[in-house]
N, C-alpha and C positions, 0 to 999 in steps of 0.2 A: 631029612639029609640034604645034606649042603652041596648045591653043582652051581659051580662058578663058569662063567665063561672059557671055552677053552684059549687059551694063549693064541697069538695072531700069526695064521700059516701054518701053524704045527700044533701037534697032539700034545707036545709037552715044550717044555720053557728050555731057552736054548743058551745058557750062562757059558762066559766064555772065561771066566776067571779060574786061573790055575792056584794049586795049594799041594800044604806038604810038599814033599819029595821033590815033586815035580815043577812045583815053582821056585825052588833053590835052585835046581838044576838049571831051568831056563836062566835065572837072573842072574846068576855064574856066567853062561855062556854070551849073554847079551851084552857082558862087557868089553866085549871083544866087536862087537859089532858095529856097521858103520850108524850114526845116529839121524835121525828126523825129528827136527824138534816142532811143537803142536802146538797149537795158538789154545785159548782157553775152551773155545768153542768146542775144538777136536777133541782134546781132554775130556769135555764131558761128554762127548757123544762117544769115546772110546770107553769110560766107566759107564753108561748105558748100554752098551754091547756086552762089558763086560757081566754084567750082573744078570742077564736077558730081558731086561725093558725092550731091547729093539728085537726079539725074538720076530724073524727066525732069519734076519741077518746072520751074515758068521762073519764077516768086515768093512771096511770102506769099499765102497761099491764103485765097479768099472765104466767103462764109456757108454756100454749100451744101457745100464743100470740107470746110469745119468740121465741119458736122453731119454729114456722111458719114462723114469719119474718125472722130469722137468714138462714132459708134452703129453703123456698120458694117465699118468698116474700109475704105474705100473712098472715093476723092475724088467730086469731081461728074459726070469723065468715064469714072468706073469703075477707075481705078489704083488697085490694093492700096496703101495707107499706113496705117499705124498709132496716129501721134502727129502734132497739129496743127503746122504748121510758121506761126505767124501772127508779126504786127507788131502793137502797140499803141501808142496816144497816149490823151491825156485828151480830154474832150469839146470844151473850149475850143479847144485847137488843131487837132481835128477838122473842127469847125465852120467854121475859116476856110478847110479846103482845098478845093477844085473837084472831081469826078471829071472824069479827063482830064487832071489837073494832074500834074507832075512834080517831084516832093519830094526834096531831099537827107538822104540816111540817116547820122547823125552817131553815132559812139561815144559814149554820153554818160561811158565816163571818160576814153577817149585826146583826144575833142574832133576824131577825124579823121573827114574826111566818107568813106566807105566806100563810096558807091554812089547811084544815084538807084531810085525808085520811081516808076512812074504807076500814079497811083490812078484803080484801076477800082472801087472798090468800098466804102464805109465800113459799118460795121456792128457791133452789139451782141450779146455773147454771154453765157448763165447759166455763169459762171465755176466754179461748183459743180457742176453737170454735167458740164463737161469733164473736174474734177478727179476725181470719181466714176467716170467712165468710163473716163479713160487712167490716174489712180494708186489707184482701187479705192477714196478715201479722201477726205475733204475739210478733214482733219488739217490745220489752219495747220503744225502742227510737222514737217509733211513737207517737204523742202526744194522738192520740185516742185510740191506743191501753195501751197505761201507765194510760189515765183515767179508764181504764176497769177492768186493772189488780189491781187496788190499791182501787178499792171501794168495799164495806161490802161484806162479805162471804152470805149472806141473801138479797133476793128481797121479797119486799112487793107490792103487788097489789092490787090495790081497786078503785073504785070513788072516785074522789077529789071535794072540794069546795076551790075557790080562793080566798082569802082574799084581794090579795096586786100584784101589777106591779111591787115593789120593787123602785130601784128609775130612772125607763126608764121615767117616763112621766115628773116629776120634773127636771131629767138633760137635757132630748132634747128636750124640749117644741117645738112645732111645726115641729121634725121631727119624733119621736116617732109617730107612727099608728098601727091601732087595724085592723083588716080584715075588718070589718067593715065600718071603716073610708076610708081605699083606695077605698073601692067601692062604697061610696059615692063620691070621689074624682073623679075618675073615670065618672062616671054618669052625676056629674056638668060641666065635660070637653067634653062629648060626645064623651067618647071614650070606643068603645066595643072590641076593639082588642087592647090589651095592651101586651108589652114584658118587661118582667123585666130582670134589670141586675144586679147581685149580686156580690157585691164588700165587701173588706175588705180592700183595698189600696184605696190612691187618687188614681183618674184618669189619667191615663199618655196617649199619643197620640191614643195608640193602644185601649185603654179602649174607648177612645172616638170616633174612628173609628166602633168599635163593635155595641156603641151604635145609630150610625148614619145609619148604617147599618139596623138597626131595625127601625128604625123612616120611612126610606124609605117605607115600608111595613107595616107599622102599624099606629093606633091612634097616638100612643104615647109610650115613654119609662117611667117606672119606675126603676131610680136609687133607689135601695134597699141595705141599709148600715146595716149592721152586728152591732150590738149595746153590745151583751154579751162579755165575756172575749174571748181575745185574748192569742198567743202566744208571747214568749218573743220576742221585736224587732218588732213586729205591728206596727204600726202607730196610736197612739188613735183615738175613732171616731170623738173629738171634732174638732182636725184639719183634717181630711179628709173632714169633713161637710164642712169647710172654704174652703177648697181647690176646692171642687166640684161645691159648690156654683160661686168660682169665674168664673168656666169653663163654668157652665149654663151662666151664668150672659154674659159673652163676647164671648161664640163660638155655642152657642145654637138659634136657631129660638124659637121665645117667644111660651109658651103652646104645646112644643112640648115633653117635658120630665117633671116628678115631681120626687125631691126628697123626700124618706122616710127611718125609721129605724125601724128593729124589734130586738126583743131580744135574738135570739136564742144564743147559745154557738158553736164555730166552732168544728168538730168533725175530720176534715182533713179527710173525708173518701173519695175522689174522687168520682169513679161514683155511688158509693150505696148515696151517701152525696148528687148529684147531682139529684138522683131521689126525696130524700126527699126534696129537695129547689124547683122541679117543682110542688110535692104534695102541700106544703105551699103555693106557689106561686098562685096556683089554688085559697085558699081559700082566698087570698086577692083579686082574680080579674083578676089575669092575661092569657092571651093564651097561650104565649110564654115564654122560660125561654131561654136567652142567652148564650148560653154553648160555649166557646171558649178553648183553649187550657190550660189543666191541670186545668182543673175545680176543688175547691175545694180539691185539693191536696197539698202534703207535699213532701219535700226531692223527690226521685227519686224512689218511691212506685206505681207509676204509669205512665200507658204510656201517653203520651201527649194528646191523644185524648181518651182515653178510658172512658171516663165520655159521651161523646158522644156516642160512640157504645153499651154502656150498655142499649141506652133506646130501639134499635132494637132488644134487648134478652128479653124486659118484655110484657106481651100482649098487643094488639094493644089498647083495652079500657081498661088499666089500668090508663092512666090517662088522663082529659081531655088536661091539660097544657100539650103544645107540647114542645119540644128543635128547638131553634134555632142555627144550627151548623154551624160556623164559624170556619174557616181557621185560620191558623196563620198569624196574621197579624206584618207590620213593616213598617217601612219608607225605599224606595226605592229612590237612588240616582238619577238612571237612569231613572225610572219611574217617578222623579219629584214629590214623594205623597206618601201616605198610600194606600198600598196594601197587597195582602193576595197571600198564594202560589198557588190559582188558578189562580189570576190574573197579576201576574210579572213574567215574563220570563228570569230574569236576577238569577246571582248568589250572593253566599252569600256575596261576597266581597263588594257587592252595596249596602246590607241590614242593616239596623240599627233594631236590634233584640229587640222587646223592653219589659220589663217585670218587676212586683212590685218590685221583689225579687231585682232583678239588680237596679234599681231608690234607694231602700231604703240603698243599699251596697253603693252606689256610694257618697248620700248625707251624709250618717253618717260620711263616711271616707274622706269628704272633695275633693272628687273630681271633677272633671268639668264634667256636664251633658251637652250632647252632643244637641244642639240648635233641635233639630227636635225630642225628647224626649219626652217631656212635656211642654207644654205652659208655658210662662215667669211668667205669673198670678201665678201660680199653682207651680211654682218651687219656689218664692219667698215667698211662705207662706210656704212652706217645708223647706225651708234652715233657717227660721227665728227660725221654730220648733227645728230642729237639732243643731243650734247654742245655741239656749238658754237652750237646756237639762239640763245642769250641774247649770244653773240660777235656774228650775224647777219653769220657769213662769205660770201664770194662763193664760191659754187660753179660751177666751171668744166668745160662739157660740153665731154668729149673721143670722138670717135667714133673707131671701128679698124673694122678690115676683116676680121678673123678671124672666120670663123664665119658668116660671112651673103654 
């Protein structure tokens, strides 16, 4: 019998998406409401709330929640939570809103009305304090910090009703999945113990090795791709999907892994974001999150294994989903295979250290990629992408079932 981890802080998932007549009525009513425009990060957070990925939250956080999450990793009611989920607007717009009023939530990029918020609270925050607590820096060059520093002066809090998942279902058919859907998938496969592999990159040999280590001790691995907005230079999801499909097709035993996508935007929050990644993977039904080197990091803001250490600093019962901590992986010439710092006794001169950043740099600059860096089928897809960047070709998304 399949027994998956329970949702975080709740006996059942709490999706906030409206449907049917209720959705139709709410959309019509929203046309007469004041509007609050959301950034891409806020929109993606709203979608995560809508699909139940942020269970047990019922909306955007209030001031007591914000303070508790920043300082003590918990919301006002004591629920463990590592990163504030907030909505902001300008002071002028906030002044025109009344407590108890419903407002329409509009994505600033598409202009689509995504849902409705009941305003329970209006408050200001110390943005620098949030950045130092969450990102361990207030350097505006950090992409997550920049988002916080540029958000509106006033936060709006309250429960939400979500109308739309934006473009994700249509743009990523067969890939984009809600937590209820991955749980159903695992049950159909007979998987009780599933490890999630978080990625915003095509998978090179180190990524492949991490996933296969997890497969050795779990029923299966969910290769869980980020579909939200990335930073400049990151490879688009459509290309990553095609590359990972090729890897699964050719190098994984059938029915040991599945690929899915989720709609959150990266904050590049390193250790704190690793905790959030584990939390919502619990809602997706995963017992483990693979945490390797520099998980969710950017630049040199975090130590290579800070995202592993932070799991030892939180209460033991904070999360059901646990980290699967794996050391730095690489190809060793003398070992003649993939290895980690724990298994390889040789020196750096014999090791081919692999990273997504390094692979992107080599490909974008037309450098020759070493043979053991990535599988040839994957490299062929990535080289075609970089070669065609100036021509801006349309890359079609094809799904396959082999290996899933």
